C-alpha positions in Angstrom: -5.7 6.9 -11.2 -9.4 7.6 -10.5 -10.7 5.6 -7.5 -13.4 3.9 -9.5 -10.8 2.6 -11.9 -8.4 1.1 -9.4 -9.9 -2.4 -8.9 -10.6 -2.8 -12.6 -7.0 -2.0 -13.3 -5.9 -4.4 -10.6 -7.9 -7.2 -12.1 -6.0 -6.8 -15.4 -2.6 -6.6 -13.8 0.0 -9.3 -14.2 3.5 -7.9 -13.5 4.2 -6.1 -10.3 7.6 -4.5 -9.5 8.8 -3.5 -6.0 11.5 -0.9 -5.8 13.2 1.3 -3.3 14.0 5.0 -3.9 17.0 4.1 -6.0 19.3 6.3 -3.9 22.5 4.6 -5.1 21.5 4.7 -8.8 20.1 8.2 -8.7 17.7 7.4 -11.6 14.3 6.9 -10.0 12.3 8.9 -12.6 14.0 7.4 -15.5 13.8 3.8 -14.1 10.1 4.1 -13.4 9.3 5.6 -16.8 11.2 2.9 -18.5 9.6 -0.1 -16.8 6.1 1.4 -16.9 6.4 2.2 -20.6 7.4 -1.4 -21.2 4.3 -2.7 -19.5 4.6 -3.0 -15.7 1.1 -2.9 -14.1 1.9 -2.0 -10.5 4.9 -0.5 -8.8 5.4 -0.5 -5.0 7.6 1.9 -3.0 9.4 -0.2 -0.4 11.8 1.5 2.0 11.6 -0.2 5.4 13.8 2.2 7.4 12.9 5.5 5.7 11.2 8.5 7.4 7.8 9.6 6.2 9.3 12.7 4.6 11.6 10.7 2.4 8.8 8.3 1.5 6.7 11.2 0.4 9.5 12.7 -1.6 10.1 9.4 -3.5 6.4 8.7 -3.6 5.7 11.8 -5.5 8.0 10.5 -8.2 6.1 7.2 -8.2 2.8 9.0 -8.3 3.7 11.1 -11.3 5.1 8.2 -13.2 2.2 5.8 -12.6 -0.4 8.5 -13.5 1.4 9.2 -16.8 1.3 5.5 -17.7 -2.0 4.3 -16.3 -0.5 2.0 -13.7 -1.1 1.5 -10.0 1.1 2.9 -7.2 1.3 1.0 -3.9 3.1 2.0 -0.7 4.6 -0.6 1.5 3.5 -0.8 5.1 2.4 2.8 5.5 -1.3 3.6 4.9 -0.7 7.1 6.3 1.9 7.8 3.6 -0.3 6.3 1.0 -3.2 8.6 2.0 -0.9 11.6 2.1 0.3 10.8 -1.5 -3.2 9.8 -2.8 -1.5 6.6 -3.8 -3.7 3.8 -5.1 -3.1 1.6 -2.1 -0.9 0.0 0.5 0.7 -3.4 0.9 0.7 -5.0 4.3 2.7 -7.9 5.8 1.3 -10.3 8.4 2.8 -8.3 11.3 1.9 -4.8 9.9 -1.1 -2.6 10.7 -4.3 -4.7 10.4 -6.1 -4.4 7.1 -9.3 -3.2 8.7 -7.4 -0.3 10.3 -5.7 0.5 7.0 -9.2 0.5 5.4 -10.4 3.1 7.8 -7.3 5.3 6.9 -7.6 4.8 3.1 -11.3 4.7 2.8 -13.4 2.4 0.6 -11.6 3.2 -2.7 -8.0 2.4 -1.6 -6.4 -0.9 -2.6 -5.1 -3.1 0.2 -2.7 -6.0 -0.5 -1.7 -8.6 2.1 1.2 -11.0 2.1 0.6 -14.7 2.9 3.2 -17.3 3.6 1.2 -20.5 4.0 -2.0 -22.1 2.9 -3.5 -21.2 6.3 -2.6 -17.6 6.0 -3.9 -17.6 2.4 -7.3 -19.0 3.5 -7.5 -16.6 6.5 -6.8 -13.4 4.5 -9.2 -10.7 5.6 -12.0 -9.5 3.4 -10.5 -6.0 3.5 -7.7 -7.3 1.2 -8.2 -6.5 -2.5 -5.3 -8.8 -3.5 -3.0 -11.3 -2.0 0.7 -12.3 -2.4 1.7 -15.9 -2.0 5.3 -16.7 -1.1 8.2 -16.4 -1.0 8.4 -19.1 -3.6 12.2 -19.1 -3.1 14.3 -17.6 -0.4 15.3 -14.1 -1.2 17.6 -11.5 0.4 14.8 -8.9 0.2 13.2 -10.9 3.0 16.1 -12.2 5.2 15.1 -15.0 7.5 11.9 -15.8 5.8 11.8 -19.5 4.8 10.7 -20.3 1.3 7.1 -21.4 1.0 7.9 -23.2 -2.3 5.8 -23.9 -5.3 3.3 -25.9 -3.2 1.8 -22.6 -2.0 1.5 -21.4 -5.6 -0.3 -24.6 -6.5 -2.5 -24.3 -3.5 -3.4 -20.7 -4.3 -4.1 -21.7 -7.9 -6.6 -24.4 -6.8 -8.2 -22.4 -4.0 -10.9 -20.8 -6.0 -10.0 -17.5 -4.6 -11.7 -14.8 -6.6 -9.4 -11.9 -5.6 -6.3 -11.3 -7.7 -3.2 -13.0 -6.2 0.4 -12.8 -7.1 3.3 -15.3 -6.6 6.3 -13.6 -5.1 9.8 -14.4 -3.9 13.0 -15.0 -5.9 11.1 -15.1 -9.2 13.2 -14.3 -12.4 13.2 -15.1 -16.1 14.9 -18.4 -15.6 12.5 -19.9 -13.0 9.3 -18.1 -14.2 8.2 -21.2 -16.2 8.1 -23.2 -13.0 5.9 -20.6 -11.4 3.6 -20.4 -14.4 3.4 -24.2 -14.5 2.4 -24.3 -10.9 -0.6 -22.1 -11.7 0.4 -18.5 -11.3 -0.8 -15.8 -13.7 0.5 -12.8 -11.8 3.9 -12.3 -10.2 5.8 -9.8 -8.1 9.5 -9.2 -8.7 12.2 -7.1 -7.1 15.8 -7.9 -8.1 14.7 -9.5 -11.5 14.0 -5.9 -12.7 15.6 -3.5 -10.2 19.1 -5.0 -10.4 19.2 -5.6 -14.1 21.3 -3.2 -16.2 18.6 -3.5 -18.9 15.4 -3.1 -16.9 13.2 -2.7 -19.9 14.6 -5.9 -21.4 13.9 -7.8 -18.2 10.3 -6.6 -18.2 9.8 -7.7 -21.8 11.1 -11.2 -21.0 9.0 -11.5 -17.9 5.9 -10.4 -19.7 6.6 -12.9 -22.4 6.9 -15.7 -19.8 3.6 -14.7 -18.3 1.8 -14.8 -21.6 2.2 -18.6 -21.5 0.0 -18.7 -18.4 -3.6 -19.9 -18.7 -4.5 -18.8 -15.1 -6.2 -15.5 -16.2 
């Protein structure tokens, strides 16, 4: 995606899927094409223990798929890998590289996302962040040891007046999505609710239908 289009595309985004390189399934190109064709707005490559070379190899598949579908491609944790791939941006946790350093690596056009786990962290999110994530709403095995922030954080974010896009994250699926929407979320991040479903396209359709009931955007 052209740098000038990135933030405008981010502002329109509602459904964000985080995936690994799908080594076990061996279907990364097909999986990405399917969910992006069905309407996923952002995809993130998240492989915590992978070497840079493997991240770049998988990232090239993400890059090709997102360019073909007009979606955004985010790399987890690694602004250097994001820069090497000309990805749209990077997502950072509270203990990752500081956003101002990531900004120097990516330049002014790269998107930076930041995780927040409490109202204090949400309020203190740095200006370099283009979007925020609020959660985990529920405990999830993708973040072992991270206590749930609960729906109260979603409600807080919804009432904060924050002008940047923000996404609810953590254990969200088709069944509990109405609770998240009722708490004020208009954007969500999911992992297992799509990546572990046999019918990933069907899962995306159902999640998007649930988001359409939100009045947050």
